[in-house]
C-alpha positions in Angstrom: -26.0 6.1 -13.5 -24.0 6.1 -10.2 -20.3 6.5 -10.5 -18.0 5.3 -7.7 -15.3 7.6 -6.4 -12.8 5.2 -7.9 -14.4 5.5 -11.4 -14.6 9.3 -11.1 -10.9 9.5 -10.2 -10.0 7.2 -13.2 -12.0 9.3 -15.6 -10.5 12.5 -14.2 -7.0 11.1 -14.7 -7.8 10.2 -18.3 -9.1 13.6 -19.0 -6.1 15.3 -17.4 -3.6 13.1 -19.3 -5.2 13.6 -22.7 -5.5 17.3 -22.1 -1.8 17.5 -21.4 -1.2 15.4 -24.5 -3.3 17.8 -26.6 -1.4 20.8 -25.1 1.9 19.0 -26.0 0.8 18.7 -29.7 -0.6 22.3 -29.7 2.6 23.7 -28.3 4.6 22.0 -31.1 2.5 23.5 -33.8 2.3 26.9 -32.1 6.1 27.2 -32.5 5.9 26.8 -36.2 2.6 28.3 -37.2 0.2 31.1 -36.5 -2.4 30.3 -33.9 -5.5 29.7 -35.9 -8.1 27.0 -36.5 -5.5 24.9 -38.4 -3.2 24.9 -35.4 -6.0 23.6 -33.2 -7.0 21.2 -36.0 -3.5 19.7 -36.3 -3.4 19.3 -32.5 -6.7 17.4 -32.4 -5.7 15.2 -35.3 -2.6 14.2 -33.4 -4.6 13.7 -30.2 -7.2 11.5 -31.9 -4.5 9.4 -33.6 -2.7 9.0 -30.2 -5.9 8.0 -28.4 -6.7 5.4 -31.0 -3.1 4.1 -31.0 -3.0 3.8 -27.2 -6.5 2.2 -27.0 -5.3 -0.4 -29.6 -2.3 -1.2 -27.5 -3.9 -1.2 -24.0 -7.1 -2.9 -24.8 -6.1 -5.4 -27.6 -2.4 -5.9 -28.3 -1.2 -6.0 -24.7 -3.9 -8.1 -23.0 -4.7 -10.4 -25.9 -1.2 -10.9 -27.3 1.7 -9.7 -25.1 0.3 -10.9 -21.8 -0.4 -14.4 -23.3 3.4 -14.7 -24.0 3.1 -14.1 -27.7 6.0 -11.7 -27.8 7.1 -12.0 -31.4 3.5 -11.6 -32.6 3.1 -8.6 -30.4 6.2 -6.8 -31.7 5.1 -7.5 -35.3 1.6 -6.2 -34.6 3.0 -3.2 -32.6 5.3 -2.2 -35.5 2.4 -2.4 -38.0 0.1 -0.5 -35.7 2.6 2.4 -35.1 3.4 2.7 -38.8 -0.3 2.5 -39.8 -1.5 5.2 -37.4 1.5 7.4 -38.1 0.7 7.2 -41.8 -2.9 8.2 -41.0 -1.6 11.1 -38.8 0.8 12.3 -41.6 -1.9 12.0 -44.2 -4.5 14.0 -42.2 -1.9 16.6 -41.3 -0.9 16.9 -44.9 -4.5 17.5 -46.0 -4.9 20.1 -43.3 -1.7 21.9 -44.5 -3.0 21.8 -48.1 -6.2 23.4 -46.9 -4.2 26.0 -45.0 -2.3 26.9 -48.1 -5.4 27.2 -50.2 -6.8 29.6 -47.5 -3.8 31.8 -48.0 -2.0 31.0 -44.6 1.7 30.8 -44.4 3.3 27.3 -44.4 6.1 26.4 -42.1 8.1 23.3 -43.3 8.5 22.1 -39.7 4.8 21.3 -39.6 5.6 18.4 -41.9 8.8 17.3 -40.2 8.3 13.5 -40.4 10.9 12.8 -37.6 9.4 15.3 -35.2 5.8 14.2 -36.0 6.7 10.6 -35.3 8.6 11.5 -32.2 5.6 13.4 -30.8 3.2 10.5 -31.5 5.7 7.9 -30.1 6.4 10.0 -27.0 2.7 10.4 -26.1 1.8 6.8 -26.9 4.7 5.3 -25.0 4.0 7.5 -22.0 0.4 6.4 -21.9 1.3 2.7 -22.3 4.0 3.0 -19.6 1.4 4.5 -17.2 -1.1 1.7 -18.0 1.7 -0.9 -17.4 2.5 0.7 -14.0 -1.1 0.7 -13.0 -1.5 -2.9 -14.1 1.6 -3.9 -12.2 0.5 -2.0 -9.1 -2.9 -3.6 -9.1 -1.4 -7.0 -9.6 1.0 -6.4 -6.7 -1.9 -5.2 -4.6 -4.0 -8.3 -5.4 -1.1 -10.6 -4.6 -0.5 -8.9 -1.3 -4.2 -9.1 -0.5 -4.3 -12.8 -1.4 -1.2 -13.5 0.7 -2.7 -11.5 3.6 -5.9 -13.5 3.4 -3.9 -16.7 3.2 -1.9 -15.8 6.3 -5.0 -14.8 8.2 -6.8 -18.0 7.3 -3.8 -20.0 8.4 -3.5 -18.1 11.6 -7.2 -18.7 12.3 -6.7 -22.4 11.7 -3.8 -22.6 14.0 -5.7 -20.8 16.7 -8.6 -23.2 16.3 -6.2 -26.0 16.8 -4.5 -24.5 19.8 -7.8 -23.7 21.6 -9.2 -27.3 21.8 -5.7 -28.5 22.8 -5.6 -26.0 25.6 -9.2 -26.8 26.6 -8.5 -30.5 26.6 -5.6 -30.1 29.1 -7.8 -27.9 31.3 -10.7 -30.4 31.3 -8.2 -33.1 32.2 -7.3 -31.2 35.3 -10.9 -30.8 36.4 -11.5 -34.5 35.7 -8.7 -35.4 38.1 -10.2 -33.2 40.8 -13.7 -34.7 40.2 -12.2 -38.2 40.6 -10.7 -37.1 43.9 -14.1 -35.6 44.9 -12.2 -32.5 45.8 -14.0 -29.4 47.3 -11.9 -27.3 44.9 -13.9 -28.7 41.9 -16.5 -25.8 42.0 -13.7 -23.1 42.1 -11.9 -24.9 39.3 -15.0 -24.9 37.1 -15.3 -21.1 37.6 -11.8 -20.6 36.5 -12.4 -22.8 33.5 -15.5 -20.7 32.8 -13.2 -17.6 32.7 -10.8 -19.4 30.4 -13.7 -20.5 28.1 -15.0 -16.9 27.9 -11.5 -15.8 26.9 -11.1 -18.5 24.2 -14.6 -18.2 22.7 -15.3 -14.4 22.8 -12.1 -12.4 23.4 -9.4 -13.7 21.0 -11.0 -13.1 17.6 -8.7 -10.2 17.1 -5.1 -10.3 15.8 -3.7 -8.9 19.1 -4.9 -8.4 22.6 -3.6 -6.6 25.7 -1.0 -8.7 27.5 -2.8 -8.1 30.7 -5.6 -10.4 29.4 -3.2 -13.1 28.5 -1.5 -12.9 31.9 -4.9 -13.2 33.6 -5.6 -16.4 31.7 -2.1 -17.6 32.4 -2.7 -17.1 36.2 -6.0 -18.9 36.0 -4.4 -21.8 34.2 -1.6 -22.0 36.7 -4.1 -22.1 39.6 -5.9 -25.0 37.9 -2.6 -26.9 37.5 -1.5 -26.1 41.0 -4.7 -27.5 42.3 -4.2 -30.6 40.2 -0.6 -31.2 41.2 -1.0 -30.0 44.8 2.4 -29.7 46.5 4.3 -31.4 43.7 5.5 -28.2 42.0 7.3 -25.0 43.1 6.2 -22.3 40.7 7.7 -18.8 40.3 5.8 -16.4 38.0 7.4 -13.0 37.4 6.4 -10.1 35.2 8.1 -6.8 34.6 6.1 -4.7 32.2 6.2 -0.9 31.6 2.6 -1.1 30.3 -0.2 -3.5 30.7 -1.6 -2.4 27.4 1.1 -4.1 25.4 -0.5 -5.9 22.5 0.5 -9.5 21.6 -1.2 -12.3 19.6 -3.6 -14.2 21.8 -2.7 -17.7 23.1 0.9 -17.1 22.3 2.5 -17.8 25.8 0.2 -20.4 27.3 1.4 -23.3 25.1 4.9 -22.9 26.6 3.5 -23.1 30.1 1.3 -26.1 29.1 4.4 -27.9 27.9 6.3 -27.1 31.2 3.5 -28.7 33.2 3.1 -31.6 30.9 6.8 -32.6 30.8 8.1 -31.0 33.9 5.5 -32.0 36.4 3.1 -34.6 35.1 5.9 -37.0 34.2 7.8 -36.6 37.4 7.1 -38.4 40.7 9.4 -36.1 42.6 8.8 -32.4 43.4 9.3 -30.3 40.3 9.8 -26.6 39.6 8.7 -24.2 36.9 9.9 -20.6 36.4 8.0 -18.2 34.2 9.1 -14.6 33.4 7.6 -12.1 31.1 9.8 -9.0 30.9 9.8 -5.9 28.6 13.2 -4.5 27.6 13.8 -1.8 25.1 10.8 -2.5 23.0 11.2 -6.3 23.1 9.1 -8.7 25.1 11.2 -11.5 26.5 9.4 -14.6 27.6 11.2 -17.4 29.5 9.7 -20.7 30.6 12.0 -23.1 32.4 11.1 -26.4 34.1 12.7 -29.3 35.7 12.4 -32.6 34.0 13.2 -36.2 34.6 16.1 -37.9 33.1 13.8 -39.6 30.6 13.8 -38.0 27.2 11.1 -35.5 26.5 8.9 -37.0 23.9 7.1 -34.0 22.7 9.3 -31.0 22.4 8.6 -28.5 19.8 6.7 -31.1 17.9 3.8 -31.0 20.3 0.5 -29.6 18.9 0.6 -26.4 21.0 4.3 -25.6 20.6 4.4 -26.6 16.9 1.5 -24.3 16.2 3.0 -21.4 18.1 6.1 -21.7 16.0 4.1 -21.6 12.8 2.2 -18.6 14.1 5.5 -16.8 15.0 6.8 -17.4 11.4 3.6 -15.9 9.9 3.3 -13.0 12.3 6.9 -12.0 12.8 8.9 -13.7 10.0 12.5 -13.1 10.9 11.8 -10.6 13.7 11.5 -13.0 16.6 13.9 -15.3 18.4 12.7 -18.7 19.7 15.4 -20.8 21.5 14.9 -24.2 23.2 17.5 -25.5 25.5 17.4 -29.0 26.9 19.7 -30.2 29.6 19.8 -33.4 31.6 17.5 -32.0 34.3 16.1 -28.8 32.8 14.1 -27.7 29.8 14.0 -24.0 28.8 12.1 -22.1 26.2 13.1 -18.5 25.5 11.1 -16.3 23.2 11.7 -12.6 22.2 9.3 -10.7 20.1 9.1 -7.0 19.1 6.3 -5.1 20.9 5.5 -2.9 17.9 
């Protein structure tokens, strides 16, 4: 029979606890009696009664009655159980004392102190039950956290799978425009798309990636869009990072840039501009994407597929530890995001 480390640890803890309980009983009788076979016998009687009482509570009364919200029934059964086992303990101890007297040993009245005998049993039993309750609560809390973590991971994965096709669709649309123009840049564009696909399909299956990888994909995407829109956009991309190894969730920044091209350039017949900055300051990554826009109302602000999913991901990943601000003026649209690096 193979025992796991967890089972061995559990059995060891049981042995240690009950040994301490036996020593507690033994110490009580040692104070009021000579150390002999009867002292050991009384200690073992108390121990066996305590183990039986605790087992009745932990494996029957608590799981089958208390945890099923039958509180009145539980307290009634608990009272009967305690009284019954205490009576058994008292009876067995009394028989042992009678045997002790018949063998000529000295009797100490404290050995039959009903209040102390009850207190000893109650103390050990309540301690064991409290430990069991703590373990049960701890395991329940662990399972709830595990379920919540799995739920969050599943939702994040779903959001990423939604973002990726959305991003790919926009990129393919850029290549389609070039192909329709029979541009010589089509081949180079396809190569950049290949890099982007490699990133999406094989490199973002981890919770976080190096920001240098994300920046590389951003640069490829910007090049694709610059080819698509030719001289219609002035673009400024600035980064100021103390370390290229900063870890961030993949595909976190790109949706903001997609949104800037979609609403700042694609909907404008005039020359547009986009400013992008990624700056690290005091353990915080500050991302700013600003773009010009036409006077027509932006139809797809934070409700767009890409930005909406990013906001959901931010809530799941950072909870209250991030700041996302969106400013819309008559001729400008700005998205500002601040996230903790660690």
